[in-house]
N, C-alpha and C positions, 0 to 999 in steps of 0.2 A: 504494500500500500504506500501511496505517496502523500506527503503532508506538506502544508505551507504554514509558516508561522511568521507573525509580526512581533519583533522584539524591540522594546524601547529601553535605551540606556540613558540615565540621567545622573547628575551629581547627587550624592547623598545630602540630606539636610545638614546645614552648617558648613558645607564645603563651598568655597568661593566659586561663583558662576559669572565671570565677567561678561560673557556673551549674553546671558539672560538679563543681566543688569543693564547693559547697553541698549538692548531692545526695549526693556521696560522704560528707560529714560526717553528713548526716541518716541515711544508710543504716547507718553505724556506730552511731549513737544508737538506731536502731530494731532493732538486733540482727542486721543482715546482715553478720556479721563476715568473711565470705569476699570481700566487695567491696573491691578494692584501687584501682580507678580508674574514674572515670566521666567521659566526654566528652560534652558537650552539643552538639547540632547541629540542623540542619534537614533535612527530607526534602521533596523535590519530586517529584510525579508529572507527567510531561510527555508529552503525546500529540502526534504530528506525522505529517505525510504525507511519505513518501520513496519513492524508486524501488527501494530495497532496504535490506538490513541495514547495509551499509557506509555508505550515505548517511545513514541514521538515526543511526548512531554518530557521524558527523561533525557532524551538526546538534546532537545532545545534548552532545557534547564542547565544541563552540563555545559553546553556551549556558552550560555549566558554567564555562568560563573567563571569558567576557565578561559574563555576566548574573547567574548564580545565586550566584557566589562572589566574594570579594575576594581575588585571587591573592597579595596581599601578606601576609595573615594567615590565609587559609583554604585548605583543599584540598577537592577534590570527588572523588567516585567514583560511577560508574554501577553500581549494584548489580544491576539487571535491565534488560534491553531485549528486548522481544518484540513480535512482530507480533500485531495484534488485528483 
């Protein structure tokens, strides 16, 4: 079975996020007054072969921990995981 996952990697709370801060400041200057926080991150689309959904989840979680993020300063979340 083939699966597709969307993985989001962002800085952990309390870690400096200069890109997010710059966007937040620019939003205020451009009149987006309701914007109170912006966090910058990276999104990854991962396709993998797996025997089932549980195995695909394990593969994507392992990649998130060991490859896609730096666990000292970043966190990751799997936003979508679906069979294709």
